[in-house]
C-alpha positions in Angstrom: -9.2 -24.0 22.7 -6.5 -23.1 25.2 -5.5 -19.5 25.9 -2.3 -18.4 24.4 0.5 -16.5 26.1 1.4 -13.0 25.0 4.7 -14.3 23.6 2.9 -16.9 21.6 0.4 -14.4 20.2 3.2 -12.1 19.0 5.0 -15.1 17.4 1.8 -16.0 15.5 1.5 -12.3 14.4 5.1 -12.2 13.2 4.5 -15.5 11.3 1.7 -13.8 9.5 3.8 -10.8 8.5 6.7 -13.1 7.4 4.2 -15.2 5.3 2.9 -12.1 3.6 6.5 -10.9 2.9 7.5 -14.3 1.5 4.4 -14.7 -0.7 3.1 -11.3 -1.7 5.1 -9.2 -4.1 3.1 -6.1 -3.3 3.7 -6.5 0.4 7.5 -6.4 -0.3 7.0 -3.3 -2.5 4.9 -1.5 0.1 7.4 -2.3 2.8 10.4 -1.2 0.8 8.7 2.1 -0.3 7.5 2.7 3.2 11.0 2.2 4.7 12.5 4.5 2.0 10.0 7.2 2.8 10.6 7.0 6.5 14.4 7.0 6.0 14.0 10.1 3.6 11.9 11.8 6.3 14.6 11.2 8.9 17.4 12.3 6.6 15.5 15.5 5.6 14.8 16.2 9.3 11.1 16.7 8.8 8.9 17.8 11.7 7.7 15.4 14.3 4.0 15.7 13.1 5.1 15.0 9.5 7.0 11.9 10.6 4.0 10.7 12.6 1.8 11.1 9.5 4.3 9.1 7.5 4.4 6.3 10.1 0.6 6.2 10.3 0.1 6.0 6.5 2.9 3.5 6.1 1.3 1.3 8.8 -2.1 1.7 7.2 -0.8 0.4 3.9 1.0 -2.5 5.4 -2.1 -3.4 7.5 -4.3 -3.2 4.4 -2.0 -5.5 2.6 -2.1 -8.0 5.5 -5.9 -7.9 5.5 -5.9 -8.4 1.7 -3.6 -11.4 2.1 -5.8 -12.9 4.8 -9.0 -12.4 2.8 -7.5 -14.0 -0.3 -6.3 -16.9 1.8 -9.8 -17.5 3.3 -11.5 -17.2 -0.1 -9.0 -19.7 -1.5 -9.7 -22.0 1.4 -13.5 -21.9 0.8 -13.4 -22.3 -3.0 -10.9 -23.0 -5.7 -13.5 -22.5 -8.4 -14.5 -19.1 -9.7 -17.4 -17.5 -7.9 -18.7 -14.0 -8.4 -18.8 -13.4 -4.6 -15.2 -14.6 -4.2 -14.2 -12.1 -6.9 -16.0 -9.4 -5.0 -14.2 -10.2 -1.8 -10.8 -10.3 -3.4 -11.4 -7.2 -5.5 -12.7 -5.2 -2.6 -9.8 -6.2 -0.4 -7.4 -5.2 -3.2 -9.3 -1.9 -3.6 -8.8 -1.2 0.1 -5.1 -1.5 -0.4 -5.3 0.8 -3.4 -7.2 3.4 -1.3 -4.7 3.2 1.5 -1.7 3.5 -0.9 -3.3 6.5 -2.6 -3.8 8.2 0.7 -0.2 7.5 1.6 1.0 8.9 -1.6 -1.0 12.1 -1.0 0.4 12.4 2.5 3.9 11.8 1.3 3.5 14.4 -1.4 2.3 17.0 1.1 5.1 16.2 3.5 7.8 16.3 0.8 6.4 18.9 -1.7 8.8 21.6 -0.7 11.8 19.2 -1.2 10.3 18.0 -4.5 9.9 21.6 -5.8 13.4 22.5 -4.7 14.9 19.5 -6.5 12.9 19.8 -9.7 13.1 22.8 -12.0 9.8 24.2 -13.5 11.0 23.1 -16.9 10.3 19.5 -15.9 6.7 20.1 -14.7 4.9 19.8 -18.1 6.4 16.4 -19.0 5.6 15.2 -15.5 2.0 16.4 -15.8 1.7 14.8 -19.2 3.1 11.5 -17.8 0.6 11.6 -14.9 -2.3 12.3 -17.2 -1.2 9.4 -19.4 -1.1 7.0 -16.4 -4.5 8.2 -15.3 -6.0 7.7 -18.8 -4.4 4.2 -19.0 -5.8 3.3 -15.6 -9.3 4.4 -16.6 -9.0 2.5 -20.0 -7.8 -0.6 -18.2 -10.7 -0.6 -15.7 -13.3 0.1 -18.4 -11.9 -2.6 -20.6 -12.1 -5.1 -17.7 -15.9 -4.4 -17.4 -16.7 -5.4 -21.0 
């Protein structure tokens, strides 16, 4: 195998990103949300360290989604039939994306919490808490249902 030039390596990397954007709905969602969060940070003139945190977690989520896409592609290359280990690989990769996204949401909340509190009146907190609790319960129910 011949060695590649630096330009060629970057071209291949960009092809991988473009492929993920073209084929993976969640990649497009993560990229759009990440861009919106970074734009909001710039508009709200957050501190440099807060902006760095947003860039890091956005990059972490996008990277996790790219790893997930590559793992799914390799598993699909190896077998088209259902295999428990193939399911483990795909589910674990998807779980990594979920963990990265959850961490990003937490960082985003901590960065924007003052703005969120300013824009929302306390009267809206109980319905928001009820909605969050409902989503959490639905998630737990869905996961438990899938194990049966």
